C-alpha positions, 0 to 999 in steps of 0.5 A: 500500500502506498503512503507518505514516505517514512524516510523523507516524509515526502512523495509516496512509497511502499513503506515496506520498501523504503530504506533509511539512508546511510546519512541524513537526507536534507531536502533543499528549499526550492519552490515547489510547483503545484501538481494537478492530480488529474493530469499527473500521478503522485510523485514517488519517493526516491528513497527506495531507488538504490541506483541514484548516483551521487556526486563527490560533493554530496549533491544527488543527481536527478530529482529527489522526492517531489521532484526536488534535488537531495543534498546529503549531510557531510562533515568536514574537519572542524579542527582544520576549520578552526585552524583556518579561522585563526589564520583568516581572523581579521580579514576585511570582508570575510564570511563563512558559508557551508558549501560543497559539503564543507565550510568555506571562507569567503572574501567579499563573497568570493571563496578563498579557502574551505575545509572540505567535506572530503577531508583536506582543504579546497583552495582558490588560486590564480589559474596561471599558478596552477602548474607551479602549485601542483608541483608540491606534494599532496596538492592537486587540481580539483576535479569536478565532473571528471575535469581538472579545474585550474583555478582550484586546488585540493590540499591533502591533510599531510600538507596541512600538518604544520601551522606554517604550511597551513598559513602559506596555503590559506594566504595564497587563497586569500591573496587571490580572492582579494583580487576578484570583484566583490559579489 
């Protein structure tokens, strides 16, 4: 018998087939269109579809319950975020924002650095410097949808162990973000 989904609370599903996700699923707040029941069937719950592909940053591809995308809760290294916060303290125009499954630090609305939800750090750089900076150990270009991004680096934890190394990387991100027009 179909009823409200016991996992997501949205859409219709067979409660016997719905499985709770491994991590909490949060629905975003996009505006929902009103469905005309005479023209289309009720939306089916996506919680019972084990074949849903998930992007590396946690955004589920394809529609979620009631046609809305899902985002999965991800954690980031809070100790690393605190260390980054110590470095960026006092930076004019600084804001913090949860994005990409982590905690980003923005200068005038432009991301400079983030404690990544996948571990390590995401860093915004001048694309012209990518070749030189990726020569460092434990540093590589960010990949999004299988494509290397010259303006973004992924710094793995071993490169961030000492405070001087962390400070140098964070300053690199701040320096470039300061050159960008405010958003």
